[in-house]
One Martini backbone bead per residue (centre of mass of N, CA, C, O) as a GRO file, in nm:
protein
  268
    1MET     BB    1  -1.489  -2.945   1.885
    2GLU     BB    2  -1.251  -2.700   1.866
    3LYS     BB    3  -1.267  -2.389   1.807
    4GLY     BB    4  -0.992  -2.280   1.613
    5ASN     BB    5  -0.860  -2.588   1.594
    6PRO     BB    6  -0.673  -2.756   1.350
    7ARG     BB    7  -0.551  -2.982   1.583
    8ASP     BB    8  -0.787  -3.130   1.656
    9PRO     BB    9  -0.839  -3.467   1.728
   10LEU     BB   10  -1.132  -3.481   1.611
   11LEU     BB   11  -1.090  -3.342   1.340
   12LEU     BB   12  -0.849  -3.517   1.218
   13GLN     BB   13  -1.031  -3.776   1.167
   14VAL     BB   14  -1.224  -3.603   0.930
   15LEU     BB   15  -1.003  -3.445   0.776
   16PRO     BB   16  -0.909  -3.357   0.483
   17ARG     BB   17  -0.582  -3.419   0.335
   18PRO     BB   18  -0.310  -3.404   0.129
   19GLU     BB   19  -0.174  -3.676   0.227
   20GLU     BB   20  -0.381  -3.870   0.085
   21LEU     BB   21  -0.217  -3.848  -0.204
   22ASP     BB   22  -0.004  -4.019  -0.111
   23LYS     BB   23   0.243  -4.258  -0.207
   24VAL     BB   24   0.273  -4.560  -0.011
   25ASP     BB   25   0.440  -4.810   0.082
   26GLY     BB   26   0.207  -5.068   0.192
   27PHE     BB   27  -0.038  -4.921   0.068
   28SER     BB   28  -0.393  -4.991   0.016
   29ASP     BB   29  -0.728  -5.047  -0.096
   30ASP     BB   30  -0.690  -5.365   0.042
   31PRO     BB   31  -0.549  -5.454   0.333
   32LEU     BB   32  -0.758  -5.725   0.398
   33GLN     BB   33  -0.865  -5.876   0.148
   34GLU     BB   34  -1.201  -5.817   0.064
   35GLN     BB   35  -1.256  -5.772  -0.255
   36THR     BB   36  -1.336  -6.066  -0.340
   37ARG     BB   37  -1.620  -5.968  -0.171
   38GLN     BB   38  -1.750  -5.694  -0.269
   39ASN     BB   39  -2.081  -5.794  -0.297
   40CYS     BB   40  -2.056  -5.928  -0.004
   41PRO     BB   41  -2.206  -5.903   0.325
   42LEU     BB   42  -2.078  -6.195   0.386
   43LEU     BB   43  -1.827  -6.278   0.627
   44ARG     BB   44  -1.564  -6.543   0.677
   45LYS     BB   45  -1.298  -6.463   0.859
   46TYR     BB   46  -1.386  -6.620   1.126
   47GLU     BB   47  -1.391  -6.856   1.343
   48GLY     BB   48  -1.729  -6.868   1.464
   49ARG     BB   49  -1.777  -6.614   1.269
   50ALA     BB   50  -1.990  -6.354   1.134
   51LEU     BB   51  -1.988  -6.091   0.888
   52LEU     BB   52  -2.214  -5.821   0.867
   53LEU     BB   53  -2.268  -5.585   0.608
   54ALA     BB   54  -2.535  -5.370   0.650
   55THR     BB   55  -2.374  -5.106   0.537
   56ASN     BB   56  -2.227  -4.809   0.397
   57GLN     BB   57  -2.308  -4.627   0.621
   58CYS     BB   58  -2.222  -4.318   0.791
   59ALA     BB   59  -2.191  -4.046   1.016
   60VAL     BB   60  -1.881  -4.066   0.947
   61HIS     BB   61  -1.554  -3.999   0.784
   62CYS     BB   62  -1.301  -4.179   0.845
   63ARG     BB   63  -0.972  -4.142   0.716
   64TYR     BB   64  -0.877  -4.457   0.820
   65CYS     BB   65  -1.062  -4.639   0.674
   66PHE     BB   66  -1.055  -4.973   0.544
   67ARG     BB   67  -1.364  -4.930   0.387
   68ARG     BB   68  -1.370  -4.675   0.189
   69ASN     BB   69  -1.394  -4.868  -0.097
   70ARG     BB   70  -1.663  -5.004  -0.030
   71THR     BB   71  -1.923  -5.211  -0.159
   72LEU     BB   72  -2.277  -5.309  -0.123
   73GLY     BB   73  -2.513  -5.509  -0.057
   74SER     BB   74  -2.795  -5.661   0.059
   75VAL     BB   75  -2.849  -5.845   0.353
   76LEU     BB   76  -3.145  -5.941   0.390
   77PRO     BB   77  -3.200  -6.114   0.137
   78LEU     BB   78  -2.969  -6.309   0.195
   79LEU     BB   79  -3.086  -6.424   0.459
   80LEU     BB   80  -3.371  -6.519   0.349
   81ARG     BB   81  -3.243  -6.716   0.107
   82SER     BB   82  -3.039  -6.848   0.278
   83GLN     BB   83  -2.901  -7.188   0.376
   84VAL     BB   84  -2.665  -7.101   0.525
   85ALA     BB   85  -2.496  -7.151   0.794
   86LEU     BB   86  -2.447  -7.011   1.094
   87PRO     BB   87  -2.288  -6.916   1.345
   88ALA     BB   88  -2.303  -6.835   1.683
   89GLU     BB   89  -2.170  -6.557   1.570
   90VAL     BB   90  -2.283  -6.224   1.499
   91ILE     BB   91  -2.160  -5.943   1.306
   92LEU     BB   92  -2.231  -5.603   1.294
   93SER     BB   93  -2.145  -5.396   1.021
   94GLY     BB   94  -1.945  -5.187   0.778
   95GLY     BB   95  -2.020  -4.943   0.827
   96ASP     BB   96  -2.321  -4.848   1.019
   97PRO     BB   97  -2.586  -5.005   1.164
   98LEU     BB   98  -2.709  -4.734   1.312
   99THR     BB   99  -2.814  -4.602   1.036
  100LEU     BB  100  -3.035  -4.762   1.080
  101SER     BB  101  -3.332  -4.812   1.159
  102ASP     BB  102  -3.522  -4.961   1.389
  103ASP     BB  103  -3.693  -5.120   1.185
  104GLU     BB  104  -3.459  -5.235   1.019
  105LEU     BB  105  -3.316  -5.374   1.254
  106SER     BB  106  -3.546  -5.554   1.343
  107GLU     BB  107  -3.560  -5.720   1.081
  108LEU     BB  108  -3.270  -5.821   1.087
  109LEU     BB  109  -3.265  -5.950   1.374
  110THR     BB  110  -3.498  -6.145   1.325
  111ALA     BB  111  -3.359  -6.306   1.099
  112ILE     BB  112  -3.125  -6.404   1.278
  113ARG     BB  113  -3.292  -6.532   1.523
  114ARG     BB  114  -3.419  -6.763   1.351
  115ARG     BB  115  -3.155  -6.887   1.380
  116SER     BB  116  -3.072  -7.152   1.577
  117GLU     BB  117  -2.745  -7.117   1.579
  118VAL     BB  118  -2.778  -6.843   1.709
  119ARG     BB  119  -2.637  -6.676   2.019
  120ARG     BB  120  -2.480  -6.414   1.900
  121ILE     BB  121  -2.493  -6.045   1.891
  122ARG     BB  122  -2.291  -5.799   1.729
  123ILE     BB  123  -2.236  -5.437   1.752
  124HIS     BB  124  -2.072  -5.214   1.537
  125THR     BB  125  -2.004  -4.873   1.655
  126ARG     BB  126  -2.006  -4.487   1.641
  127LEU     BB  127  -2.271  -4.323   1.674
  128PRO     BB  128  -2.304  -4.261   1.988
  129VAL     BB  129  -2.064  -4.058   1.987
  130LEU     BB  130  -2.209  -3.851   1.785
  131ASP     BB  131  -2.514  -3.963   1.886
  132SER     BB  132  -2.676  -4.043   2.175
  133LYS     BB  133  -2.979  -4.053   2.062
  134ARG     BB  134  -2.958  -4.336   1.920
  135LEU     BB  135  -3.026  -4.457   2.208
  136THR     BB  136  -3.307  -4.574   2.206
  137PRO     BB  137  -3.557  -4.742   2.353
  138GLN     BB  138  -3.607  -4.928   2.112
  139LEU     BB  139  -3.317  -5.024   2.075
  140LEU     BB  140  -3.269  -5.136   2.364
  141SER     BB  141  -3.499  -5.344   2.333
  142LEU     BB  142  -3.375  -5.503   2.097
  143LEU     BB  143  -3.109  -5.567   2.297
  144HIS     BB  144  -3.250  -5.783   2.447
  145SER     BB  145  -3.170  -6.043   2.635
  146ASP     BB  146  -3.174  -6.398   2.626
  147ARG     BB  147  -3.135  -6.738   2.631
  148LYS     BB  148  -3.073  -6.737   2.316
  149THR     BB  149  -2.983  -6.417   2.292
  150VAL     BB  150  -2.686  -6.225   2.284
  151PHE     BB  151  -2.610  -5.889   2.333
  152SER     BB  152  -2.374  -5.651   2.186
  153MET     BB  153  -2.135  -5.377   2.207
  154VAL     BB  154  -1.907  -5.200   1.980
  155LEU     BB  155  -1.710  -4.930   2.029
  156HIS     BB  156  -1.567  -4.630   1.872
  157ILE     BB  157  -1.286  -4.501   2.059
  158ASN     BB  158  -1.001  -4.256   2.068
  159HIS     BB  159  -1.103  -4.021   2.273
  160PRO     BB  160  -1.195  -3.865   2.567
  161ARG     BB  161  -1.366  -3.627   2.420
  162GLU     BB  162  -1.595  -3.832   2.314
  163ILE     BB  163  -1.680  -3.817   2.624
  164ASP     BB  164  -1.976  -3.707   2.731
  165ASP     BB  165  -2.253  -3.656   2.914
  166ASP     BB  166  -2.458  -3.770   2.713
  167PHE     BB  167  -2.313  -4.033   2.662
  168ALA     BB  168  -2.298  -4.134   2.953
  169ASP     BB  169  -2.604  -4.156   2.994
  170ALA     BB  170  -2.663  -4.353   2.759
  171ILE     BB  171  -2.464  -4.583   2.842
  172THR     BB  172  -2.581  -4.636   3.121
  173GLU     BB  173  -2.854  -4.741   3.019
  174ALA     BB  174  -2.740  -4.985   2.868
  175VAL     BB  175  -2.598  -5.122   3.106
  176GLN     BB  176  -2.853  -5.143   3.292
  177ARG     BB  177  -2.987  -5.344   3.064
  178GLY     BB  178  -2.742  -5.561   3.005
  179ILE     BB  179  -2.536  -5.438   2.795
  180PRO     BB  180  -2.256  -5.508   2.658
  181VAL     BB  181  -1.964  -5.282   2.651
  182PHE     BB  182  -1.731  -5.225   2.409
  183VAL     BB  183  -1.387  -5.109   2.320
  184GLN     BB  184  -1.239  -4.962   2.030
  185SER     BB  185  -0.919  -4.867   1.888
  186VAL     BB  186  -0.700  -4.639   1.716
  187LEU     BB  187  -0.377  -4.582   1.647
  188LEU     BB  188  -0.296  -4.224   1.627
  189ARG     BB  189  -0.152  -3.975   1.491
  190GLU     BB  190  -0.225  -3.686   1.689
  191ILE     BB  191  -0.450  -3.828   1.878
  192ASN     BB  192  -0.327  -4.105   2.079
  193ASP     BB  193   0.008  -4.092   2.092
  194ASP     BB  194  -0.047  -4.081   2.424
  195PHE     BB  195  -0.052  -4.160   2.745
  196THR     BB  196  -0.252  -3.955   2.870
  197VAL     BB  197  -0.482  -4.006   2.673
  198LEU     BB  198  -0.517  -4.313   2.716
  199PHE     BB  199  -0.557  -4.310   3.020
  200GLU     BB  200  -0.814  -4.137   3.018
  201LEU     BB  201  -0.984  -4.318   2.843
  202TYR     BB  202  -0.978  -4.582   3.026
  203GLU     BB  203  -1.087  -4.449   3.279
  204LYS     BB  204  -1.360  -4.369   3.160
  205LEU     BB  205  -1.462  -4.644   3.073
  206ILE     BB  206  -1.463  -4.791   3.356
  207SER     BB  207  -1.647  -4.577   3.494
  208LEU     BB  208  -1.885  -4.675   3.272
  209ARG     BB  209  -1.863  -4.996   3.228
  210MET     BB  210  -1.657  -5.031   3.012
  211ILE     BB  211  -1.473  -5.247   2.781
  212PRO     BB  212  -1.166  -5.293   2.702
  213TYR     BB  213  -1.043  -5.438   2.397
  214TYR     BB  214  -0.904  -5.269   2.146
  215LEU     BB  215  -0.578  -5.185   2.005
  216HIS     BB  216  -0.513  -5.067   1.691
  217GLN     BB  217  -0.340  -5.110   1.429
  218LEU     BB  218  -0.308  -4.974   1.144
  219ASP     BB  219  -0.467  -4.995   0.854
  220ARG     BB  220  -0.316  -4.993   0.519
  221ILE     BB  221  -0.465  -4.744   0.381
  222THR     BB  222  -0.509  -4.548   0.142
  223GLY     BB  223  -0.441  -4.219   0.284
  224ALA     BB  224  -0.318  -4.310   0.605
  225ALA     BB  225  -0.009  -4.275   0.672
  226HIS     BB  226  -0.020  -4.016   0.869
  227PHE     BB  227  -0.141  -4.211   1.114
  228GLU     BB  228   0.100  -4.374   1.169
  229VAL     BB  229   0.231  -4.593   1.420
  230GLU     BB  230   0.477  -4.729   1.554
  231VAL     BB  231   0.514  -5.023   1.714
  232ASP     BB  232   0.720  -4.937   1.928
  233ARG     BB  233   0.540  -4.708   2.034
  234GLY     BB  234   0.296  -4.880   2.103
  235LEU     BB  235   0.444  -5.057   2.313
  236GLU     BB  236   0.523  -4.833   2.503
  237LEU     BB  237   0.231  -4.749   2.572
  238TRP     BB  238   0.120  -5.026   2.661
  239ASN     BB  239   0.321  -5.075   2.895
  240HIS     BB  240   0.238  -4.825   3.052
  241LEU     BB  241  -0.055  -4.908   3.093
  242GLN     BB  242   0.003  -5.178   3.243
  243ARG     BB  243   0.142  -5.026   3.489
  244SER     BB  244  -0.121  -4.807   3.546
  245LEU     BB  245  -0.340  -5.028   3.516
  246PRO     BB  246  -0.571  -5.234   3.540
  247GLY     BB  247  -0.613  -5.518   3.365
  248TYR     BB  248  -0.921  -5.453   3.271
  249ALA     BB  249  -0.811  -5.159   3.130
  250VAL     BB  250  -0.644  -5.325   2.916
  251PRO     BB  251  -0.591  -5.354   2.603
  252ARG     BB  252  -0.551  -5.513   2.313
  253TYR     BB  253  -0.274  -5.531   2.104
  254VAL     BB  254  -0.348  -5.514   1.753
  255GLN     BB  255  -0.343  -5.704   1.431
  256GLU     BB  256  -0.409  -5.722   1.100
  257ILE     BB  257  -0.402  -5.985   0.862
  258PRO     BB  258  -0.394  -6.054   0.550
  259GLY     BB  259  -0.612  -6.325   0.541
  260GLY     BB  260  -0.664  -6.375   0.823
  261GLU     BB  261  -0.830  -6.560   1.098
  262SER     BB  262  -0.696  -6.340   1.293
  263LYS     BB  263  -0.584  -6.164   1.524
  264ILE     BB  264  -0.290  -6.017   1.652
  265PHE     BB  265  -0.066  -6.000   1.906
  266ILE     BB  266   0.117  -5.736   2.040
  267VAL     BB  267   0.438  -5.805   2.168
  268SER     BB  268   0.739  -5.767   2.371
   0.00000   0.00000   0.00000
């Protein structure tokens, strides 16, 4: 964050503002209708995948987070006692699963890998952007893929300035170890609703051999209306990116539908 700049795009993502108190139609405390499973850390939102909410904790509180109001039980006891079959792919989310220690993660991943039906484990995290030292040698060894289980990481990165030299070095080590690294972003007013910013972000990602994955339309959580970018503006930006970048560098522009079985692609 740039000292002395109250409009810094990294600061604005985490700075509480008075606008959060505004009541805006269409925004709710549970925009994706997950609260019916409030105390259950295992979500079957998508066909063929299971979402494990491994922890409540994050390294930073993004003010637009759609799970800002959620509380969780402990996922490990659930896995150890449950006889319910898991799908082929398990996604660790939260909170941020990398706020768990390497030992805690090892125990959790071991419990998942014992399930013969699991073939892929995906970890969604923002923590390496905030502290690249979290990608410890022990963690990277834990994420070593074999013929039975393939590991991948999905990082949350919204702005090119979130990618500094320390992060680049750490993520290069992960990629060189054969860990696929995908990146998803949220389209945010005053943060990245600008073609130049998004172009620089995706250029940086592909230069580090990270794969642009999703550009999300904002989930309409109470208190985040001031971040919302109109879909028409998002399409304008996405079409400009499509014209300006190679196809593999252009993320899918998507939106979650409350209670939906998958994300939908926003197309012009």
